[in-house]
C-alpha positions as CSV (number, residue, x, y, z in Angstrom):
1,M,29.9,-4.7,-8.7
2,E,28.6,-4.9,-5.2
3,R,26.4,-1.9,-5.9
4,F,25.1,-3.6,-9.0
5,R,24.2,-6.7,-7.0
6,S,22.4,-4.6,-4.5
7,L,20.5,-2.9,-7.3
8,M,19.5,-6.2,-8.9
9,R,18.2,-7.5,-5.5
10,M,15.6,-4.7,-5.6
11,T,12.2,-5.9,-6.5
12,A,11.4,-2.8,-8.6
13,V,14.6,-3.2,-10.7
14,R,14.0,-6.9,-11.2
15,L,10.4,-6.2,-12.3
16,S,11.7,-3.5,-14.6
17,A,14.2,-5.9,-16.2
18,V,11.5,-8.5,-16.7
19,Y,9.1,-6.0,-18.3
20,F,12.0,-4.8,-20.6
21,L,12.7,-8.4,-21.7
22,L,9.1,-9.1,-22.3
23,F,8.6,-6.0,-24.2
24,A,11.7,-6.7,-26.3
25,V,10.6,-10.3,-27.1
26,C,7.1,-9.1,-28.0
27,A,8.6,-6.3,-30.2
28,V,10.9,-8.8,-32.0
29,V,8.0,-11.3,-32.6
30,L,5.7,-8.6,-33.8
31,V,8.3,-7.1,-36.2
32,V,9.3,-10.6,-37.6
33,Y,5.6,-11.5,-38.0
34,V,4.8,-8.2,-39.8
35,T,8.0,-8.5,-42.0
36,A,7.2,-12.1,-42.9
37,T,3.6,-11.4,-43.6
38,A,4.6,-8.4,-45.8
39,S,7.2,-10.5,-47.7
40,T,4.7,-13.3,-48.3
41,I,2.1,-10.8,-49.6
42,V,4.6,-9.2,-52.0
43,E,5.8,-12.6,-53.2
44,D,2.3,-13.8,-53.8
45,Q,1.6,-10.6,-55.8
46,S,4.8,-11.2,-57.8
47,R,3.9,-14.8,-58.6
48,A,0.4,-13.7,-59.6
49,A,1.9,-11.1,-62.0
50,I,4.3,-13.7,-63.4
51,S,1.4,-16.0,-64.1
52,E,-0.5,-13.2,-65.9
53,E,2.6,-12.5,-68.1
54,L,3.0,-16.1,-68.9
55,A,-0.6,-16.3,-69.9
56,D,-0.1,-13.3,-72.3
57,L,3.1,-14.9,-73.7
58,A,1.3,-18.2,-74.2
59,G,-1.3,-16.3,-76.4
60,V,1.4,-14.7,-78.4
61,Y,3.1,-18.1,-78.9
62,Q,-0.1,-19.6,-80.2
63,Q,-0.7,-16.8,-82.6
64,S,2.8,-16.1,-83.9
65,G,4.9,-19.1,-83.0
66,I,8.4,-19.2,-81.5
67,V,9.5,-16.2,-83.6
68,G,6.8,-14.0,-82.3
69,L,7.4,-15.2,-78.8
70,V,11.1,-14.3,-78.9
71,R,10.3,-10.9,-80.4
72,M,7.7,-10.2,-77.7
73,I,10.1,-11.2,-74.9
74,D,13.0,-9.2,-76.4
75,R,10.7,-6.1,-76.7
76,R,9.6,-6.5,-73.0
77,A,13.1,-7.1,-71.8
78,R,14.2,-3.8,-73.1
79,Q,11.6,-1.9,-71.0
80,P,12.7,-0.7,-67.5
81,G,11.2,-2.4,-64.5
82,A,11.5,-5.3,-62.1
83,S,10.5,-8.0,-64.6
84,L,12.9,-10.7,-65.8
85,Y,12.7,-12.3,-69.2
86,L,14.9,-15.0,-70.6
87,V,14.7,-17.4,-73.7
88,T,17.3,-20.1,-74.1
89,D,17.8,-22.9,-76.7
90,A,17.9,-26.6,-75.8
91,S,21.6,-26.3,-75.0
92,G,21.0,-23.4,-72.6
93,R,22.4,-20.6,-74.7
94,I,20.6,-17.3,-74.2
95,I,18.7,-16.2,-77.2
96,A,16.8,-13.2,-75.8
97,G,16.1,-11.5,-72.5
98,N,17.5,-9.1,-69.9
99,V,19.4,-11.6,-67.8
100,E,23.1,-12.1,-68.3
101,S,23.6,-15.0,-66.0
102,L,21.6,-17.2,-63.6
103,Q,22.3,-19.2,-60.5
104,A,23.1,-22.7,-61.6
105,G,20.2,-25.2,-61.8
106,V,17.4,-22.6,-62.1
107,L,16.4,-23.7,-65.7
108,D,16.7,-27.5,-64.9
109,D,13.1,-27.9,-63.8
110,A,10.0,-26.4,-65.3
111,G,7.5,-24.6,-63.0
112,P,7.8,-22.0,-60.3
113,T,11.1,-21.7,-58.6
114,P,10.7,-22.8,-54.9
115,D,13.1,-20.2,-53.5
116,A,14.6,-16.9,-54.6
117,F,17.7,-17.2,-56.8
118,S,20.6,-14.9,-57.7
119,Y,21.1,-13.5,-61.2
120,E,22.9,-10.7,-63.1
121,R,21.5,-8.1,-65.5
122,Y,23.2,-6.7,-68.6
123,S,22.6,-3.2,-67.4
124,D,24.2,-3.7,-63.9
125,E,26.9,-1.3,-62.9
126,Q,30.0,-2.4,-61.0
127,G,29.0,-3.2,-57.4
128,Q,25.4,-4.0,-58.3
129,R,26.1,-7.4,-60.0
130,Y,24.0,-9.7,-57.9
131,H,20.2,-9.6,-57.4
132,L,17.5,-12.0,-56.0
133,A,14.4,-12.9,-57.9
134,I,11.6,-15.5,-58.1
135,A,10.4,-16.8,-61.5
136,E,8.6,-19.5,-63.4
137,V,10.2,-21.7,-66.1
138,V,8.3,-23.1,-69.1
139,S,9.6,-25.8,-71.4
140,L,8.6,-25.5,-75.1
141,P,8.2,-28.6,-77.3
142,N,11.5,-27.9,-79.2
143,G,13.5,-28.0,-76.0
144,M,13.7,-24.2,-75.6
145,R,13.2,-22.7,-72.1
146,V,11.3,-19.5,-71.3
147,L,11.8,-17.8,-67.9
148,V,9.6,-15.0,-66.6
149,G,10.3,-13.6,-63.1
150,R,10.2,-10.6,-60.8
151,D,13.2,-9.0,-59.0
152,Q,13.1,-9.4,-55.1
153,S,15.9,-7.0,-54.2
154,E,13.6,-4.4,-52.8
155,Q,12.0,-6.9,-50.5
156,V,15.4,-8.0,-49.3
157,R,16.4,-4.4,-48.7
158,F,13.2,-3.8,-46.9
159,R,13.8,-6.7,-44.5
160,G,17.3,-5.4,-43.9
161,V,16.1,-2.0,-43.0
162,V,13.5,-3.4,-40.7
163,Q,16.1,-5.6,-39.0
164,S,18.5,-2.7,-38.6
165,A,15.8,-0.5,-37.2
166,L,14.8,-3.2,-34.7
167,I,18.3,-3.8,-33.6
168,L,18.8,0.0,-33.2
169,A,15.6,0.4,-31.3
170,L,16.4,-2.4,-29.0
171,A,19.9,-1.1,-28.4
172,L,18.5,2.4,-27.6
173,M,15.9,0.9,-25.3
174,G,18.6,-1.1,-23.5
175,V,20.7,2.0,-23.1
176,A,17.8,4.1,-21.8
177,A,16.8,1.3,-19.4
178,L,20.3,1.1,-18.0
179,I,20.4,4.8,-17.5
180,A,17.0,4.9,-15.9
181,W,18.0,1.9,-13.7
182,F,21.2,3.7,-12.7
183,F,19.6,7.0,-11.6
184,V,16.4,5.4,-10.1
185,G,18.2,2.6,-8.5
186,R,20.9,4.9,-7.1
187,S,18.2,7.1,-5.6
188,A,16.4,4.1,-4.2
189,L,19.6,2.7,-2.7
190,K,20.4,6.0,-1.2
191,R,17.0,6.2,0.5
192,L,17.3,2.6,1.6
193,D,20.7,3.4,3.1
194,G,19.2,6.2,5.0
195,V,16.4,3.9,6.3
196,T,19.0,1.2,7.2
197,G,21.1,3.7,9.1
198,A,18.1,5.1,11.1
199,S,17.0,1.5,11.8
200,A,20.4,0.7,13.2
201,R,20.3,3.7,15.5
202,I,16.7,2.7,16.6
203,L,17.9,-0.9,17.3
204,S,20.8,0.5,19.3
205,G,18.2,2.1,21.7
206,D,17.7,5.6,20.4
207,L,13.9,5.6,20.1
208,S,13.8,9.3,19.3
209,E,15.3,8.5,15.9
210,R,12.8,8.5,13.0
211,L,13.0,7.2,9.4
212,P,13.8,9.8,6.8
213,V,10.8,11.2,4.8
214,T,11.6,13.2,1.6
215,G,8.1,14.5,1.0
216,A,7.8,12.9,-2.4
217,G,4.7,11.0,-1.2
218,D,5.8,7.7,-2.8
219,E,5.7,4.3,-1.3
220,F,9.0,4.9,0.7
221,D,7.5,8.0,2.3
222,R,4.2,6.2,3.1
223,L,6.2,3.3,4.7
224,S,8.3,5.7,6.6
225,D,5.3,7.7,7.9
226,N,3.6,4.5,9.1
227,L,6.8,3.2,10.8
228,N,7.4,6.6,12.3
229,T,3.9,6.6,13.7
230,L,4.5,3.2,15.1
231,L,7.8,4.3,16.6
232,A,6.1,7.3,18.2
233,R,3.6,5.0,19.7
234,I,6.2,2.7,21.0
235,S,8.2,5.5,22.5
236,L,5.1,6.9,24.2
237,L,4.2,3.5,25.6
238,Q,7.8,3.1,26.8
239,E,7.6,6.5,28.5
240,G,4.3,5.6,30.0
241,L,5.6,2.2,31.2
242,Q,8.6,3.9,32.9
243,Q,6.4,6.6,34.4
244,V,3.9,3.9,35.6
245,S,6.8,1.9,37.1
246,D,8.1,5.0,38.9
247,N,4.6,5.9,40.2
248,I,3.9,2.3,41.3
249,A,7.1,2.2,43.3
250,H,6.4,5.6,44.8
251,D,2.7,5.0,45.6
252,L,3.2,1.5,47.0
253,R,6.2,2.4,49.0
254,T,4.2,4.7,51.4
255,P,1.5,2.1,52.3
256,L,4.1,-0.7,52.6
257,T,6.1,1.5,54.9
258,R,3.0,2.2,57.0
259,L,2.2,-1.5,57.2
260,R,5.7,-2.2,58.4
261,T,5.7,0.6,60.9
262,R,2.4,-0.5,62.4
263,A,3.4,-4.1,62.5
264,E,6.7,-3.3,64.3
265,G,4.7,-1.0,66.7
266,A,2.2,-3.7,67.5
267,L,5.0,-6.3,68.1
268,S,7.0,-3.9,70.3
269,A,4.0,-2.7,72.3
270,P,2.6,-4.6,75.4
271,P,-0.1,-7.1,74.4
272,N,-3.4,-5.4,74.2
273,A,-6.3,-7.0,72.3
274,G,-8.2,-3.8,71.6
275,E,-5.1,-2.0,70.2
276,A,-4.0,-5.1,68.2
277,R,-7.4,-5.3,66.6
278,E,-7.3,-1.6,65.6
279,V,-3.8,-2.1,64.1
280,M,-5.0,-5.1,62.1
281,E,-8.0,-3.1,60.8
282,Q,-5.8,-0.3,59.6
283,M,-3.4,-2.9,57.9
284,I,-6.4,-4.5,56.1
285,A,-7.6,-1.1,54.9
286,E,-4.1,-0.4,53.5
287,C,-4.1,-3.8,51.8
288,D,-7.5,-3.1,50.4
289,Q,-6.4,0.2,48.9
290,M,-3.3,-1.5,47.3
291,I,-5.6,-4.2,45.9
292,R,-7.9,-1.6,44.4
293,T,-4.9,0.1,42.8
294,F,-3.8,-3.1,41.2
295,D,-7.4,-3.9,40.1
296,A,-7.6,-0.5,38.4
297,L,-4.2,-1.1,36.6
298,L,-5.4,-4.5,35.5
299,M,-8.6,-3.1,34.2
300,I,-6.9,-0.3,32.3
301,S,-4.5,-2.9,30.7
302,R,-7.3,-5.2,29.7
303,V,-9.4,-2.4,28.2
304,E,-6.4,-1.0,26.2
305,A,-5.2,-4.4,25.1
306,G,-8.5,-6.0,24.3
307,S,-10.3,-3.3,22.3
308,D,-11.4,-5.9,19.7
309,Q,-12.7,-8.4,22.3
310,V,-14.8,-5.9,24.3
311,L,-18.4,-7.1,24.2
312,K,-20.6,-4.4,22.8
313,S,-24.3,-4.3,22.4
314,E,-27.3,-2.0,22.1
315,I,-27.8,-0.5,25.6
316,E,-30.1,2.0,27.3
317,L,-27.7,4.7,28.4
318,A,-30.3,6.8,30.3
319,A,-31.2,3.7,32.4
320,I,-27.6,3.1,33.3
321,A,-27.0,6.7,34.3
322,A,-30.1,6.6,36.5
323,D,-28.8,3.5,38.3
324,V,-25.4,5.1,39.0
325,V,-27.1,8.3,40.3
326,D,-29.3,6.2,42.6
327,L,-26.2,4.3,43.8
328,Y,-24.2,7.4,44.7
329,E,-27.1,9.6,46.1
330,P,-26.5,8.5,49.7
331,L,-22.8,9.2,49.4
332,A,-23.7,12.6,47.9
333,E,-25.9,13.5,50.8
334,D,-23.2,12.5,53.3
335,A,-20.7,14.8,51.4
336,N,-23.1,17.8,51.4
337,A,-23.7,17.5,47.6
338,E,-26.6,17.5,45.3
339,L,-26.5,14.8,42.6
340,V,-28.7,15.6,39.6
341,L,-29.4,13.7,36.4
342,E,-30.1,15.5,33.2
343,A,-30.9,13.0,30.4
344,P,-33.5,12.3,27.7
345,A,-36.1,9.8,28.5
346,S,-34.4,7.2,26.3
347,L,-31.0,7.1,24.7
348,H,-29.9,3.9,23.0
349,V,-26.2,3.5,22.1
350,Y,-23.9,0.7,21.0
351,A,-21.4,0.2,23.7
352,S,-20.2,-2.1,26.5
353,R,-22.7,-1.8,29.5
354,E,-20.0,-2.7,32.1
355,L,-17.4,-0.3,30.9
356,I,-19.8,2.6,30.4
357,A,-21.2,2.0,33.9
358,Q,-17.6,1.9,35.3
359,A,-16.6,5.1,33.5
360,L,-19.6,7.0,34.8
361,S,-19.1,5.7,38.3
362,N,-15.5,6.8,38.2
363,L,-16.5,10.4,37.2
364,V,-19.1,10.7,39.9
365,D,-16.8,9.2,42.5
366,N,-14.1,11.7,41.5
367,A,-16.5,14.7,41.8
368,L,-17.6,13.5,45.2
369,K,-14.0,13.2,46.4
370,Y,-12.4,16.4,45.1
371,A,-15.3,18.9,44.5
372,T,-17.2,18.7,47.7
373,N,-16.7,20.4,51.1
374,T,-18.6,20.6,54.3
375,E,-19.0,24.4,54.2
376,Q,-21.0,24.9,51.0
377,K,-23.4,22.5,49.2
378,T,-21.9,21.3,45.9
379,R,-24.0,20.6,42.8
380,I,-22.9,17.6,40.7
381,V,-24.7,17.1,37.4
382,V,-24.7,13.9,35.4
383,R,-25.6,14.9,31.8
384,L,-26.4,12.7,28.8
385,S,-26.8,14.3,25.3
386,K,-26.7,13.4,21.6
387,S,-26.0,15.4,18.6
388,E,-25.2,14.8,14.9
389,G,-22.8,11.8,14.8
390,I,-22.0,11.5,18.5
391,W,-23.4,10.8,21.9
392,S,-21.8,11.9,25.2
393,L,-22.1,11.5,28.9
394,G,-20.4,13.8,31.4
395,V,-20.2,14.9,34.9
396,S,-19.8,18.6,36.0
397,D,-19.5,20.2,39.3
398,D,-19.1,23.7,40.8
399,G,-16.1,22.8,42.9
400,P,-12.5,24.1,42.7
401,G,-11.9,22.6,39.2
402,I,-8.5,21.8,37.7
403,P,-6.1,24.4,36.3
404,A,-6.0,24.3,32.5
405,E,-2.3,23.6,32.4
406,K,-2.8,20.4,34.5
407,R,-5.8,18.9,32.7
408,D,-3.7,16.8,30.5
409,R,-1.5,15.7,33.4
410,V,-4.5,14.3,35.4
411,L,-5.1,11.8,32.6
412,E,-1.8,10.2,33.3
413,R,-1.7,7.1,35.5
414,F,-1.0,7.8,39.1
415,Y,-0.8,11.6,38.7
416,R,-2.7,13.4,41.5
417,L,-3.2,17.1,42.2
418,D,-2.8,16.3,45.9
419,Q,0.9,15.7,45.8
420,S,0.9,15.0,49.6
421,R,-1.3,12.0,48.9
422,S,-3.4,12.9,51.9
423,M,-6.7,12.3,50.1
424,P,-8.0,8.8,49.3
425,G,-7.5,7.5,45.7
426,S,-4.8,6.1,43.5
427,G,-4.7,8.5,40.5
428,L,-6.1,6.0,38.1
429,G,-9.8,7.0,37.8
430,L,-9.6,9.3,34.8
431,S,-6.9,7.1,33.2
432,L,-9.5,4.3,33.2
433,V,-12.2,6.5,31.8
434,Q,-9.9,7.7,29.0
435,A,-9.1,4.0,28.1
436,I,-12.8,3.2,28.0
437,A,-13.4,6.2,25.8
438,R,-10.7,5.1,23.4
439,V,-11.9,1.5,23.2
440,H,-15.3,2.9,22.0
441,G,-13.5,5.0,19.4
442,G,-14.2,8.3,21.4
443,K,-12.3,10.7,23.5
444,L,-12.4,12.2,27.0
445,V,-12.8,16.0,27.2
446,L,-12.0,18.2,30.3
447,E,-13.4,21.7,30.3
448,D,-13.9,24.6,32.6
449,A,-17.5,24.5,34.1
450,G,-17.2,28.1,35.3
451,P,-16.9,27.4,38.2
452,G,-15.8,23.9,38.6
453,L,-14.9,21.1,36.1
454,A,-16.8,19.4,33.4
455,V,-15.6,16.0,32.2
456,R,-17.3,14.6,29.1
457,L,-16.9,11.3,27.3
458,E,-17.7,11.7,23.6
459,V,-18.3,8.6,21.4
460,P,-19.3,8.4,17.7
461,R,-22.9,7.0,17.2
462,D,-23.2,3.6,15.6
463,E,-25.8,3.2,12.9
464,R,-26.3,-0.5,13.8
465,V,-28.4,0.6,16.7
466,T,-32.1,0.7,15.7
467,G,-33.1,2.4,18.9
468,E,-30.5,5.1,18.5
469,R,-31.9,6.0,15.1
470,G,-35.4,5.9,16.5
471,D,-34.4,8.2,19.3
472,G,-32.8,10.8,17.2
């Protein structure tokens, strides 16, 4: 009984029950209407035939009198068929006809009988004694009564057959519906039980659990696929959060330890204005680095969480790239590097000016930090390009590059190839660039520049940009 209640709580089963009831009601109404219409038509035809026969008999009565009328009725009564004929005297005694007895009161009033009445024929066998008929009664001047009618038993049997067929059809439909509900509902409940069990394990903390997918491609599978994608995303975010927490604790512990050590050293050393100032400057530098780390984290969070709120407009990408190159040229000269811009004269795109400038600055800054050395001049190229459906900006160098197996790792927050943390940086530069690429619907690609590394941000082109269409 509990399983039945669970089954009836399902929307699909309730809708099926409603559809079945509506279909059954419509079928009953339709059959009743058709049957009643057919019966009415048959009755009207019978009454029209009765009127024609009465007209013929009236002509015989006018020509041959009562004797000719009785003879004609007796002759017609002996013929097989559904017609009824009866002549009685003023006292009600049967003179001629094929009717043995009538329902009481039929001959009392002249005119058409309002309803069907029962009667018996002379030729009826045992078990076929009662019939139904409609008729019209005519009173003659001498008190005699003439009844002409038509048998309606066939119509009654027709209605009975239709009613039986309707009841049988509804019964079969009901049984078929119950069988379908049982198997379909049982399958649905089994799948819901699987989803419920998986959900309970997920709620208990097992984020590796996934909702079952049968491969049928129905609405349950589509819902499970979407929820599994959501669970995978949540699991990935949780792992990223845990990793970020660990990395923050690791990366902040070292500078905080250095701050404490320098402060303790300054307090324990003899007072010296010059040394104290140097210690304070070092402590401020450490604090600035931590602030930059938190600023980068905050920007990544804002970019990832506010993709719909990022202000985008039509911008001139070539001009932005030229400004960034001009900004970093002095730093490139100091690092023994050549900074080159390869870009079309004009490239209009639909993007956020601030975020694109930040991404390009991060890429150039990374190249200057990790690809340059004092022994050999390094070539760093800022390249803008456009192709069918996408535009891209990238930075390539001829430095040491990044091993192929570690290119995915460097996109993780706080991950650094320099495990000793001896070089400046927080390990958030490429993570921020990747977040900016995602907020623009694009992706960040790391490739081998042979030698060196090529980092390219690819973004789909937006047809709303008139300048972009004009450029390409």
